[in-house]
KOLTOR-688265 format. One record per residue: residue in three letters; x, y, z of N, C-alpha, C in turn. Coordinates in steps of 0.001 Angstrom, whole numbers, plus 500000, padded with zeros to 6 digits. Layout:
<recs>
alaXYZXYZXYZ...
</recs>
This chain:
<recs>
met500633498937499864499951499791499891501227501263499950lys501997501001500583503108502440500727503192502383499334asn503962501421498987504528501741497446503518502342496551val502189502106496657501241502770495720501069504168496354arg501077504301497249500572506034497542501976506889497146arg503059506072497371504518506755496975504434507015495220arg504167505927494711504021506227493016503007507299492707val501548507280493603500743508436493313501390509750493480leu502166510020494514502741511095495073503683511525494098lys504806510489493471505244511212492749504844511485491322ser503920510675491035503170511087489880502483512547489970leu501823512691491113501334514288491303502236515342491326leu503516514989492094504441515844491819504857516363490370ala505354515297489786505709515628488385504772516473487441thr503190516146487808502194516714486994502446518304487159leu502402518474488862502878519759489495503827520496488699cys504801519582488401506527520333488129506561520705486433leu505417520313485688505364520168484494505354521619483838pro504589522335484153504592524347483881506000524570484057ala506501524371485198507885525152485371509184524379484782leu509161522776484038510018522707483332509443522972482066ala508404523484481592508121523628480069509106525175480263gln508858525990481011509585527480481425510916527678481149val511504526279481945512764526122481477513577525746480671arg512822524651479819513193524386478363513916525212477530pro514698524579476911515735525504476230514930525799474838pro515049527108474322514595527229473028514802526253472268ala514199526295471039514639525378469754515635525823469242ala516894524735468542518010525355467986517507525770466646pro518205527034466267518042527859465098518644526978463872val517991527207462638518382526766461394519410527880460845thr520510527182460596521629528220459873521487528262458440leu521529529369458030521745530208456829523162530697456508ala523867530227455730525395530651455932525561531705454585leu525774532801454907525821533690453787527480533909453364ile527566533425452404529073533326451609529099534553450698glu529679535660450689529682536660450002530847537685449856gly530999538484449159532040539481449148531769540638449889leu531779540837451385531533541771452225532364542910452473ser533782542459451491534666543452451758535224543448450116gly536071544236450364536436544374448427535753545240447301gly536274545393446476535200545659445244533851545936445175asn533214544650445621531620544638445710531309544655446704ala531496545453448109531168545257449624530000545665449327asn529653546984448787528427547331448658527127546543448556gly527676545872447324526565544996446823526509543645447721gly527632543377448401527614542280449446526738542349450961glu526970543707451113525755544347452351524620544831451988ala524462544989450623522975545070449917522089543679450409val522664542658449568522385541265450047522040540907451297phe522932541236452211522838540755453599521600541458454224arg521333542474453967520235543361454363518902542805453710asn518878542393452709517637541605452262517564540211452932leu518362539815453026518271538470453815518057538487454905val518477539592455701518115539645457147516712539947457045trp515968540809456278514353541394456258513931540008456209ala514233539261455078513296537963454872513325536901456045val514742536811456541514827535927458049513680536502459155glu513770537729459147512770538471460229511300537979459877arg511081538102458871509312537768458393508978536285458808val509948535582458334510035534385458746509728533782460084asn510729534238460936510596534282462217509434534973463029ala509048536112462598507777536757462947506960535995462914arg506683534821462107505501534061462063505614532646462648gly506624532560463499507242531473464016508316530589463674gly508930530901462661509772530377462112509380529176460894val510394528261461025510180527178459853509397525880460810arg508424525575459919507705524145460439508571522875460438leu508978522103461257509496520793461457508628519979462414ala508946518632462203508002517774462920508135518014464295gly509329518290464934509714518236466090509094519616466580gly508261520529466090508050522120466439508907522894465322ala508009524144465456508931525251464535510291525868465213arg511136526065464171512436526541464640512662527880463836pro513580528429464154513911529799463976514763529873463014leu515211530902462074516241530576461109517286531735462033val518238531713461461519516532711461759520262532680460521leu521065534021460453521514534485459190522974534660459604glu524133533826459113525500533896459665526096534394458411arg527252535382458634527931536210457358529350535506457399his529672535440455929531270534717455870531531535617454752asp532735536118455070533051537234453799534081536432452915ser533632536328451597534668535755450540535564536742449958lys535089537825450021536218539198449700536060539020448164gly534703538631447457534834537922446364535916537292445671gln536470536515446269537747535584445880537107533852446018ile537748533357444769537132531846445024537747531311446358glu538897531164446429539196530544447480538900530736448905glu538748532179449089538093532450450255536803531987450749ala536046531907449541534518531394449445535041530055449687leu535667529263448991535818527410449146536412527472450893ser537175528315451355537401528495452836536454528501453639ala535625529515453241534218530238454085532984528690453983leu533239528350453011532113527113452723532734525994453741arg534021525295453831534536524437454722534012524793456201ala534289526340456534533803526829457926532395526648458197ala531668527130457242530298527025457433529800525626457776ile530359524737456683529934523386456919530304522809458596asp531622523180458701531630522667460254531199523296460990gly530769524491460964530112525192461883528367524436461862gly528093523620461216526454523109461242525796523614460089ala526132524418459045525288525119457939525101523789457271arg523568524173456746523482522763455697522740523727454491phe522684524907454633522097525948453354522930526683453209ile523503526840452418524609528231451655524007529113450804leu523990530570450873523557531252450254524733532058449560gln524611532140448421525504532787447481524964533755446154gly525585534699445619525219535125444526526316536159443619asn527003536974444402527371538145443642528739537812442850ser528783536546442337529862536143441480529502534869440897ser529462534521439563529264533180438766530417532594438725ala531446533234438821532616532154438995532780531946440138val532359532586441384532636531729442743531231530420442910ala530148530979442359528894529957442378529453528785441852ala530164528957440364530945527690439887531455526890440647ala532314527336441381533361526550442298532833526051443466leu531920526754443950531060526087445206530038525256444843ile529508525563443676528861524007443056529652522590442976asp530820523045442319531806521800442126532336521292443727ala532247522073444465532858521702446036532023521099446803ile530823521576446402529484520923446892529089519509446463asn529371519523445216529038518267444143529957516984445224lys531342517636445028532367516401446043531996516368447335his531671517229447985531403517172449555530303516123449514asn529288516436449191527876515888449391528106514268448869gln528871513834448182529241512694447746529917511900448689arg530940512637449185531854512116450225531437512177451546glu530226513057451793530056512983453286528607513002453427pro527500512056452794526336512304452650525332512297454112ser526388512116455146525252512568456512525667514081456906arg526428514763455772526814516231456149526289517195454819arg525355516664454161525348517339452591524600518717452654val525034519368451654524504520909452026523971521228450554leu522914522441450822522641522999449254523038524269449069leu523234524822448028523627525934447507522187526643446889leu522135527764447531520774529044447293521295530187446520asn521483530080445349521926531283444476520931532355444077tyr521301533589444369520391534713444302520723535646443083ser521652535716442788522393536697441773523360535975440766ala524063535038441073525134534145439941524356533887438901val524420534553437560523419534372436314524300533805435034asp525040533410435671525648532469434162524867531463433690pro524340531433432462523531530323432142524215528813432407ile525283528901432190525863527288432491525499526869433818leu525438527502434930525025526835435872523754526180436233thr522644526794435155521650525540435307521445525039434012asn522552524891433273522596523741431974523790523207432089glu524702523002431567525871522066431380526125521905432783lys526286522821433441526980522454435300525669522425436136cys524344522067435498523559521812436668523696520998437898ser523114521071438828523075520080440140522091520432440824phe521895519052441246520579518606442270520960519463443476trp521950519846444006522626520334445150522349522160444789his522177522645443795521964524062443473520834524365442759phe520168525465443736519005526380443135519208527862442474arg518771528099441480519066529593441277518030530189441381phe517597531273442075516327532319442174516779533413441443asp517684533856440602517267534947439587517428534525438016ala516919535041437584516784535065436123518351535033435695his518539533790434544519891533959433937520020534884432983ala521372535076432769521619536123431834521089535962430533asp520502535042430100520321535059428745518893535456428516met518263534957429934516759535569430331516541537074430115arg517332537578431070517844538938431334517755539636429706met518605538986428960519044539768427809517933539528426792ala517173538794426845515726538485426282514947539640426479ala514674539749427953513722541123428420514176542371427901leu515713542531427986515907543763427431515707544027426002met516100542706425379516026542835423981514486543259423575ser513371542869424219512133542975423647511857544432423891val512970545292424641512419546575424406513591547428423313leu514612546944422999515444547532422286514977547330420722arg514290545697420758513666545781419309512600546855418902glu512184547586419921511284548481419564511642549840419159asp513011550069419996513678551318420054514741551531418747arg513837552215417732514309552284416467515393553525416270ala515849553974417288516683555111417395518000554640417874val517961553177418196519169552553418424519465551968417039lys520922552734416428521075551929415020522801551304415248ser523276551675416447524521551038416652524903550929417876val525531549773418424525717549383419817527135549204420162tyr527616549217421485528743549296422199528319547772423088leu529055546722422752528873545656423657530055545787425026phe530084546069426252530900546345427478530614545280428528gly531748544485428974531503543793429917532775543445430931gln532563542600431846533651542098432884533981540899432236asp535448540444432180535784539710431711536164538245432810tyr534792538001432803534935536496433322533563535979432930ser533451534572433247532458533947432770530959534381432625phe530833535237433274529074536102433355529184537008432186gly530283538020432511530626539285431539530505538543429874gln531147537595429933531455537107428626530411536560428289ser529451535669428943528273534986428186527125536444427830val527128537617428957526436538636428389526602539290427228leu527779539390426633528245539875425585528018539035424362arg527978537696424522527876536629423863526512536555423377glu525644536570424507524314536294424295523596537785423143ala524237538846423855523826540049423437524254540187421648arg525130539664421281525607539435419648524430538490418906arg524285537760419834523396536375419205521821536977418997gln521423537503420124519843538111420281519806539295419310leu520939540296419110520697541187418309520786540730416808gly521237539737416435521164539076415263520176538815414964val519050538066415905518044537915415716517029538728415435gln516971539760416698515966540632416976515731542132416386arg517131542447415945517603543609415259518939543643414241pro518780542814413369519990542536412485520497543935412047asp519640544860411955520098546127411188521013546824412033val521083546633413153521779547144414244523194546898414391ala524379547730414182525677547666413871526456547699414995ile527214546423415397528114546378416708529090547343416354val529757548364416953530800549014416698531735549068417908gly531361547773418825532914547696419698532241546604420543asp533254545805421009532891544483421818534160544328422616glu533844544283423786535220544669424893534902544039426216leu535916543711426793535749543437428237536787543978429048his536769543934430171537808544597431088537944543717432318pro539006543841433188539177543058434317538220543260435340leu537502542342436193536630542143437083537097543046438189leu536049544065438435536381544832439697537924545654440065arg538211545497439078539873546190439137540155547373438523val539293547683437863539378548957437129539037550479437963lys540089551273438074540004552175438978539354553494438011asp539603553586436642539490554893435886539036554256434589phe537762554458434306536880554122433095537214554896432074ala538066556000432031537937557125431375538354556629429642pro539579555961429979539927555632428460539026554485427674tyr538040553700428693537035552946427821536056553969427408ala535460554847428118534503556180427823534666556744426669ile536169556859426599536763557530425347536037556799424150lys536655555452424498536724554797422985535171554510422636ile534170554360423901532566554217423459532490555768422812gln532644556644423082532239557850422741532810557924421303ala533629557597421045534433557905419718533601556746418339ser533330555845418847532611554475418241531554555165417742gly530638556437418244529635556738417815528429555911418067ala528497555211419156527485554178419629526041554887419854asp525016554438419315523896555050420129523449554048421418ala524532553135421673523834552703423096524936551713423503val525074551483424906525877550432425245524819549338425859ile525218548131425662525145546989426417525989546253427295thr525594546208428685526362545638429531525814544716430971gly526635544087431238526368543580432492527026543597433859asn527563544780433762528526545403434573527528545767435988phe528516545429437051527780545887438387528471546153439286ser528125546750440440528411547588441568529737548563441053asn530888548768441469531875549469441176532077549783439489asp532122548568438671532492548897437613531067549264436831leu530034549399437276529058550019436456528978551468437021thr529465551771438150528982553294438471530304554247438014leu531263553270438063532408554297437464532541554441436070leu531917553334435327531728553393433744530821554652433278val529530554581434127528601555752433940528859557037434192lys529504556999435065530557558337435544531440558706434451ala532266557924434075533076558314433059532502558701431701ala531780557829431148530858557863429993530201559307430338arg529214559946431418528838561268431708530110562228431335asp531440562188431761532335563066431932532842563180430298val532687562312429716533341562374428324532176563034427258gly531083563009427973529735563673426774528869562633426215phe529223561264426698528398560226426038527059560528426290asp526274560740425157524599560790425633523815559517424825gly524347558446424575523602557342424180522918556932425575lys522245555604424945521451554936426128522567553896426631phe521915553378428077522824552423428544521586551272428732tyr521672549933427972520794548909428463521721547950429388thr521018547864430678521950547184431298521296546155432447phe522102545526433081521161544679433804521190544947435360tyr522166546221435584522207546675437066522240547869437173gly521282549020436105521723550326436029520489550904437280asn520002550120437957518702550709438512519210550850440056ala520217550631440594520796551196442083522496550677442084leu522604550896443608523939550797443999525170552059443586gly524196552880443474525043554020443210524876554677441697ala524583553714440559524230554187439366523492555333438819pro522124555531439577521158556555438794521805558001439637ala522272557806440904523141559637441198524206559766440608ala524883558592440090526229558972439216525444559517438071ile524905559026437434524586559349436084523594560836436040gly522724560769437091521956562096437201521277562212436066glu520977563470435948519841564066434904520154563551433183ala521591563314432988521789562524431560521283561609431546gly520797560592432392520077559429432462518608559273432184val517988560390432214516775560271432140516285559738430591gly515679558868430828514943558791429336516261557551428627arg517415557320429230518625556548428665519114555401429256val518879555712430585519156554035430957518177553258430997ile518691552090430468517164551084430772517926550003431971ala517247549206432586517442548368433263516385547365433436val516646545567433369516078544719433848516144544305435019ala515035543725435779515010543369437355513631541974437409asp513926541588438415512803540767438673511459541565439228trp511639542513439790510865543550440401511910544848440275leu510751546069440276511396547385440478510125547816441536pro510542548960442162509502549764443154508649550419442657asn508659551020441624507607551606440846506375550649440100leu506417549354440167505596548409439490504136549061440085pro503469549127439325502175549768439938501064549199440124thr501230548294441261500332547385442017500407548294443707pro498860548077444047499110548551445717499954547292446258gln500031546132446046500613545421447185502133545445446846ser502449545767445725503946546093445321504416547233446283glu503711548396446143503708549994446595504210549407448148ala503184548744448946503192548618450324504359547661450619phe504752546599449899506136545869449883507399546829450243tyr507216547741449142508393548643448982508563549591450318gln507448550471450632507239551077451945507400550490453172thr507409549039452935507717548307454333509274547927454249phe509922547744453436511313547619453480512034548828453531arg511655550135453407512108551502453562512021551979454866lys510702551634455618510618551456456971511561550633458022arg511859549465457529512985548774458127514432549278457731tyr514437549830456636515981550655456249515578552075455782pro515375552876456720515160554285456247516167555048455495asp517566554541455773518505555290455228518617555049453490pro518708556161452926518741556125451439519864555404450794ala520510555232451524521961554478451005521779552979451424asp520733552431451819520242551197451759519365550660451198asp519070551709450158517900551719449425518081550269447986tyr518011549230448427518064548496446985517459547119447761val516226547041447332515393545972447567515288544691446524his515567543372446871515443542362446008514352541412446123met513237541607445431512148540725445648512509538984445877arg513298538747444739514116537538444581514517536711445860met515085537816446598515857537322447674514802537134448625gln513655537759448897512553537297449601511912536210449107leu511793535959447980511121534565447711512144533533448039leu513572533313447635514452532478448166513890532052449423val514285532817450447513897532590451954512434532015452094glu511538532717451639509970531983451516509992530697451040ala510683530529449771510895528867449028511532528208450163leu512698528336450563513264527557451385512612527256452669ala511759528144453478511000527828454462509714526725454148ala509141527265452932508011526382452621508670524767452166ala509606524666451696510019523423451395510564522590452743ile511201523301453604511604522718455013510112522491455405gly509068523393455577507932522812456146507315521760455336ser507336521758453949506619520711453456507687519244453802ala508891519339453678509588518024453916509700517594455426gly509325518655456355509158518218457940510443517756458402thr511521517961457996512714517341457918513796518396457565leu515271518720458188516450519522457810517333518375456760asp516588517274456621517723516345456037517689517023454265val518829517068454069518991518280452861518273517516451591gly518447516410451051517849515821450085516550515819449907ala515931515813451502514367515855451528513819517121451173val514801518025451527514537519629451488514568519876449929ala515547519409449202515667519524447885514942519327446917ser514387517894447682513061517530446655511843518220446660ala511436518750447852510573519569448251510885520660447375leu512171521290447431512168522689446984511799522377445133glu512195521619444545512040521241443142510788521541442922gln509557521496443705508154521570443435507553522510444394thr508503523671444602508035524753445491507458525934444477ser506024526521445065505952527868444220505490528641445528val505873530045445328505653530971446405505085532212445809ser504756533093446509504252534270446202504342535548447611leu504423536558446999504461537572448055504584538801447742ser503486539777448046503163540881447654502848540943446284gly502087539875446088501665539865444227502700539332443694gln503874539403443994504688538398443135505083537409443524gly505569536147442543505862535102442820506583534424441802gly506859533094441937507552532263441011507241530613441386ala507662530002440636507815528399440831509236527848440522met509919527096441245510813526005440595510579525093439757arg511485525480438793511503524254437497512129523051438050ala512120522155438357512537520920438801513884520174437726ala513673520354436251514254520231435361515688520586435627asp515734521806435981517077522391435962517390523407437250his516588523367438137516700524179439276516895525652438792gln516116526227438073515949527480437674514786528005437807phe514619529285438734513298529666439172512644530628438313gln511575530220438030510444531118436881509892531725437664gln509645533432437025509060534260437460509495535365436689pro508208536424437044508266537649435955509593538381436001leu509672539098434741510900540008434604510026541313434332val510710542651434623510415543891434285511718544933433981val511082545637432923512293546494432149511715548187432596gly512579548785433126512423550006433264513132551039432798val512848552543432717513558553308431843513810554408433182met515038555285433318515417556119434382514713557174434128asp513807557916435035512991558909435120513270559714436149arg512635560999436184512527561935437380511759561634438502gln511842561703439625511156560997440858509751562188440585gly508678561816440605507546562840440477506889562699439065thr507181562522438152507046562144437009506020560793436768pro505004561030436052504212559636435579504835558498435876gly504469557383436649505180556366436789506085556290437897val506759557530438298507980557563439489507397557940440434lys506805557241441216506717557637442700507528557491443380phe508275556695443435510087556443444066511138556725443570asp512110557426443855513352557223443616514140556352443957val515445556143443518516313555292444286517528555900444965glu517809555309446230518798555992447140518930557386447290gly517806557837447108517715559390447270518188560435446546ser518343559772445222519098560521444225518117561210443186gly516706561376443618515996562104442672515222561665441528tyr515889560270441089515347559762439994515322558248440320gly514020557666439494513860556396439784513630555452438466phe513179554529438409512623553689436852511179553542436928arg510643554003435677509491553685435070509095552595434427val508364551530435084508216550472434451507843550696432961val508498549871431883507949550109430570507493548650429854lys507928547630430823507311546144430291507497545393431353val506406544460431419506063543250432179506141542016431685ile507314541029431779507246540183430871506812538791431921ala505648538225431451505357537018432305506272535788432348pro506015534878433254506927533883433615507399532753432469ala506163532581431723505990531793430276506822532496429407gln506776533955429364507454534576428216509291534695428671ala509256534636429643510643534745430287511619533750430068glu510500532324430374511201531095430207512028530425429040met513080530009429166514104529483428154514327528078428646ala514690527207427263514984525884427585516004525808428109ser516384524441428792517703524291429089518291522772428971ser519533522706428663520305521619428519520587521071429680cys520307520944430656520636520588431869519956518789431620lys521132518151432224520607516430432337521053516387433795met519850516261434775520109516343436123520199515253436491val521115514864437458521254513562438151520928513894439488arg520030512833439841519305512766441312520007511707442155pro520256511640443429521097511084444037519993509626444296thr520676508650444436519649507496444373519787507016446050
</recs>
């Protein structure tokens, strides 16, 4: 009888202690996202812009409880690893991130770095299946990454260079004032692919346009673009087509302005990171940019999305928001929730089938090559306050008026990927 009473008392005591035990239970361990990016060096401003965008996306997921797993929801945490824009530094950061427990790697601001990471991750995942990782790519747009070099462990959330070029060409095709162009880019895989595709698509879309220059320059190492600008001016080009970004774009347009070039710039990245301010009044009606989203997209949902970002980052210098980075984090959170596990293979299989939307924008991952399919927009630079330009860029007084929206079905391009899935 005493033993029965003792068991009853122990059971009652344990029941009474449950609330206290619940209060001291440690919080769920966060799910680590490892950002490997150039946070110093020539593209540091671009790296920091990426970091801000991803922080905002992670905050949004965590505000609604984190990612859903079978054992309960867990928050996301974003870690920074500075690659300095260099391949060896990026590979070293990858090893550190994996050793630190990260299974989801985020990178984008260099296709050369992305290619090296994909190769390293493929080898690592084969050697150590218990520590597999995924690479989520938000900006490395060399088409080869989802074509010949496609990988089950790599997912791209930006439109690749050929898709972006096709969007620009859909506007240039109607621009009959352009009779000659100068092709100008950075001398590495992405820059080379941009100029190659520009030449090909011009031949199809505008065979009447003369190519009066085709030139590559060292990536993020040129400090003075005046000699290049002088050649562009002397060529008589009506427009420059360029995939340049960061300082390579800003310094180029500054130099072109200084030598009196009054032609157009058909750009991949002319809408931010100092370019509008550098170009100033000379860019009105002349700078054309393609993006996955622009702040002046004329929908109430889009406007609310942008205003929320500016509330989070009110400094004009921080004004560079990427819809695709928000969708990347949303897609990863949805895939983890669908898989119900952090097993990387299961998450990858779920991510292949993921569709997401946010503030009226959205897209879907194409399983065949892991190329995200989404709308693209083309805008032209104009003064803030003119019709269609409610918002400027970085406090410059200039923004981008949307002139064309390309639906996902029109932006989609065929892939040569032969995807190999793990057995």
